[in-house]
C-alpha positions as CSV (number, residue, x, y, z in Angstrom):
1,X,82.5,66.7,7.3
2,X,83.1,64.1,9.5
3,X,83.9,65.1,13.1
4,X,85.3,61.9,14.4
5,X,88.2,61.8,11.9
6,X,90.4,64.7,13.2
7,X,90.1,63.4,16.6
8,X,91.1,60.0,15.9
9,X,95.2,61.0,15.6
10,X,94.7,63.3,19.1
11,X,92.9,60.5,20.9
12,X,95.8,57.2,19.6
13,X,98.6,60.4,20.6
14,X,97.0,60.8,24.2
15,X,96.6,57.0,24.8
16,X,100.0,56.4,23.6
17,X,101.7,59.4,25.4
18,X,99.4,57.9,28.7
19,X,100.5,54.3,28.2
20,X,103.7,55.2,28.4
21,X,103.7,57.7,30.9
22,X,101.9,55.1,33.3
23,X,103.7,51.4,31.8
24,X,105.4,49.2,34.5
25,X,109.0,49.8,33.0
26,X,108.5,53.6,33.5
27,X,106.9,53.0,37.4
28,X,109.8,50.4,38.2
29,X,112.4,52.8,37.2
30,X,110.5,55.7,39.1
31,X,109.8,53.8,42.2
32,X,113.7,52.5,42.1
33,X,114.6,55.8,41.3
34,X,113.3,57.7,44.2
35,X,114.7,57.5,47.4
36,X,114.4,54.3,49.1
37,X,113.1,55.5,52.3
38,X,110.4,57.5,50.7
39,X,109.1,54.7,48.3
40,X,109.1,52.4,51.6
41,X,107.3,54.6,53.8
42,X,104.5,55.6,51.0
43,X,104.8,51.9,50.7
44,X,103.3,51.6,54.1
45,X,101.1,54.4,54.5
46,X,99.1,53.3,51.7
47,X,99.1,49.4,52.5
48,X,98.4,50.4,56.2
49,X,95.6,53.0,55.4
50,X,94.1,51.3,52.8
51,X,93.7,47.6,54.4
52,X,92.9,49.4,58.2
53,X,89.9,47.2,58.4
54,X,91.8,43.9,57.6
55,X,94.5,44.7,60.0
56,X,92.3,45.7,62.6
57,X,90.4,42.1,62.1
58,X,93.8,40.6,62.3
59,X,93.9,39.3,58.8
60,X,97.3,39.6,58.1
61,X,98.7,37.9,61.5
62,X,99.6,35.1,59.9
63,X,102.4,37.3,58.0
64,X,104.0,37.9,61.5
65,X,107.6,37.4,61.7
66,X,107.6,36.1,58.2
67,X,109.1,38.1,54.7
68,X,106.7,38.2,51.5
69,X,108.1,39.1,48.6
70,X,105.9,40.5,45.8
71,X,106.9,40.8,42.3
72,X,105.5,43.0,39.6
73,X,107.6,41.4,36.9
74,X,107.3,44.0,34.2
75,X,108.3,46.5,35.9
76,X,111.5,44.4,37.6
77,X,110.5,45.7,40.8
78,X,109.8,43.3,44.3
79,X,108.0,44.8,47.8
80,X,109.3,43.0,51.0
81,X,106.3,43.0,52.9
82,X,105.9,41.9,56.1
83,X,103.8,42.2,59.3
84,X,104.0,43.0,63.4
85,X,101.7,44.7,65.7
86,X,99.2,44.8,63.7
87,X,101.0,46.8,60.8
88,X,102.1,45.8,57.5
89,X,105.9,46.9,57.1
90,X,107.7,47.3,53.5
91,X,111.2,46.2,54.6
92,X,112.9,47.0,51.1
93,X,111.8,47.6,47.6
94,X,113.9,46.2,45.0
95,X,115.4,45.7,41.4
96,X,114.2,42.3,40.6
97,X,118.0,41.6,39.1
98,X,118.8,41.9,42.7
99,X,119.6,38.4,44.9
100,X,116.3,38.0,47.7
101,X,115.5,34.2,48.1
102,X,117.5,34.1,51.2
103,X,115.6,37.0,52.6
104,X,111.8,35.6,51.6
105,X,109.6,33.0,53.1
106,X,107.5,33.1,49.9
107,X,106.8,35.0,47.0
108,X,104.2,36.2,44.3
109,X,105.3,37.3,40.8
110,X,102.3,38.9,38.3
111,X,102.9,41.1,35.3
112,X,101.1,44.4,35.7
113,X,97.8,43.5,33.3
114,X,97.3,40.4,35.3
115,X,97.9,42.3,38.6
116,X,95.3,44.8,37.5
117,X,92.8,42.6,36.5
118,X,93.1,40.3,40.0
119,X,92.8,43.8,42.3
120,X,90.1,44.4,39.8
121,X,88.8,41.0,40.4
122,X,88.0,40.6,36.8
123,X,90.1,37.3,37.3
124,X,90.2,34.8,40.0
125,X,93.8,34.2,41.5
126,X,93.4,30.8,40.7
127,X,93.1,30.9,36.7
128,X,96.2,33.0,37.1
129,X,98.4,30.7,38.7
130,X,97.2,28.1,36.1
131,X,97.6,30.4,33.6
132,X,101.1,30.9,34.7
133,X,100.4,34.3,35.1
134,X,101.0,34.1,38.8
135,X,103.8,32.3,40.2
136,X,104.8,31.2,43.9
137,X,108.2,30.6,45.1
138,X,109.2,29.4,48.6
139,X,106.7,28.2,51.6
140,X,103.8,27.9,49.2
141,X,101.2,27.5,52.2
142,X,102.2,31.2,53.3
143,X,102.0,32.4,49.5
144,X,98.3,31.0,49.3
145,X,97.4,32.5,52.2
146,X,98.2,35.8,51.0
147,X,96.6,35.1,47.2
148,X,93.5,34.2,49.0
149,X,93.9,36.9,51.5
150,X,94.1,39.5,48.4
151,X,91.5,37.5,46.5
152,X,88.9,38.7,49.5
153,X,89.7,42.3,49.4
154,X,87.0,44.6,47.9
155,X,88.1,46.6,44.9
156,X,87.2,49.4,47.2
157,X,91.0,49.1,48.9
158,X,92.4,50.6,46.2
159,X,92.1,54.2,45.8
160,X,90.3,55.4,43.4
161,X,93.1,57.4,41.9
162,X,94.3,54.5,41.1
163,X,92.1,52.2,40.0
164,X,91.5,55.1,37.2
165,X,95.4,54.7,36.1
166,X,95.1,50.9,36.3
167,X,91.7,51.1,34.0
168,X,93.8,53.3,31.3
169,X,96.5,51.4,31.1
170,X,94.5,48.2,30.9
171,X,92.4,49.6,28.1
172,X,95.9,51.4,25.9
173,X,97.3,48.0,26.9
174,X,94.6,45.8,25.3
175,X,94.5,48.4,22.5
176,X,98.0,47.8,21.3
177,X,98.1,44.4,21.9
178,X,94.9,43.9,19.5
179,X,96.5,46.2,16.5
């Protein structure tokens, strides 16, 4: 009796359910469905707690008085980020259908799988840029500084649970693309 066959269907089902739960479109809808103040405060808390060392070292001072948009294309969400007094601020979280260009000094746009690979240092941001998986709008010098700062962050900056969810999503997405 082959014991691996009965497990294949539940494993695929579990992977499919997990992928749907943490899919970018579902997460994007969740972020925009939660009261905006909660999403903004949570984003600020995560950014400032996880990037505390970089903030202490002044690595984000170049953002002072500037507004950066970080768009996750397949989630249809954009974070508007800025810096003041050694802290990062989330000014807004918007659906990408809204007009934002006049509010931004620069914007980075990326799909979720490429963002995961970038955050896990599996791919270089310049590679993503030249493959047109990472796009830059507005003040390109500012956007490149942000891109280079993100590239130097240690993977441990991302909370363990987020890294685990990203790995599950990336693995199940890659398996779905291969089938």
